[in-house]
Structures are given as structure tokens and as C-alpha cells.
C-alpha positions in Angstrom: 52.8 138.6 252.8 52.0 139.2 249.0 53.1 142.6 247.5 51.5 144.3 244.7 53.2 146.6 242.0 52.5 148.5 239.0 55.1 148.4 236.2 55.3 151.2 233.7 57.1 150.0 230.6 58.4 151.8 227.6 58.8 149.9 224.6 60.4 150.3 221.1 58.2 151.9 218.6 55.4 149.6 217.4 55.8 147.0 220.0 53.5 147.8 222.7 50.7 145.6 221.6 52.8 142.5 221.3 54.7 142.8 224.4 50.9 143.6 226.1 50.0 139.9 224.8 53.2 138.4 226.0 53.0 139.7 229.4 49.3 139.1 230.3 50.6 135.4 229.8 53.4 135.4 232.6 52.2 133.9 236.0 51.9 136.4 238.8 50.5 139.3 236.1 47.1 140.5 237.3 46.3 142.9 234.4 48.3 144.6 231.7 47.4 147.5 229.2 48.6 149.1 226.4 48.4 152.8 227.3 49.1 156.5 225.7 51.8 158.8 227.3 55.3 158.6 228.5 55.0 154.9 229.1 53.5 152.1 226.3 52.3 149.5 228.8 51.4 149.4 232.4 51.1 146.0 234.3 49.8 145.2 237.6 51.6 142.3 239.3 51.5 140.3 242.7 54.6 138.5 244.1 55.5 136.9 247.4 58.0 139.2 248.2 60.1 142.4 247.1 63.1 139.8 246.3 60.7 137.9 244.3 59.3 141.0 242.6 62.6 142.3 241.7 63.6 138.9 240.1 60.2 139.0 238.2 60.8 142.3 237.0 64.4 141.6 235.8 63.9 138.0 234.3 60.4 137.9 233.0 59.5 141.8 232.2 62.8 143.4 231.2 64.0 140.3 229.2 61.2 140.5 226.7 62.7 142.0 223.3 61.6 145.5 222.7 61.3 146.5 226.5 63.5 149.6 226.8 63.1 150.5 230.3 60.6 149.8 233.5 59.4 151.7 236.3 58.0 150.0 239.3 55.7 151.7 242.0 54.8 149.3 244.8 51.4 149.5 246.2 51.5 150.6 250.2 47.7 150.7 250.4 45.0 148.7 249.1 41.4 149.2 250.0 
């Protein structure tokens, strides 16, 4: 069963748009947006399992230069 999640990303100052352009090209990313507020980028992803999602966050998202921290919210009810 596939798993979906929203990843809220805090970036270094001035890097949000470039990170957004980089993230949108990663397989599994459904959408990504630069936003205002405490986080700079919000990304919606789909993965095959929770372990694949965890690996995706660490190796793909957190590895991007300029990403300071992430907060992941797993979707529990899709309609």
C-alpha cells in the first residue's frame, strides 16, 4: 500500500525557490511549493512504504544543500 505525506522544509535564507525547483524533479514528488510562514517549502510525496518514505526524506530531501530541517506529516485519510 502506498503512503503519502506532506514534508515541511525550512531552508537557509534566499534558497527556497532554488530548492523548490530541485525537489520537484525528484521521482515520488507529487507537488512542491515555496510558501510563507515558519517553513519555506511544502512538498507532497508518495512512497511505497514508511521505510521508503524515511529513506527518501534523508537521502533526497535533507541531502539538498540549503535544507536546514524537515517536518513530515503522514496522510492518514485521503478522500
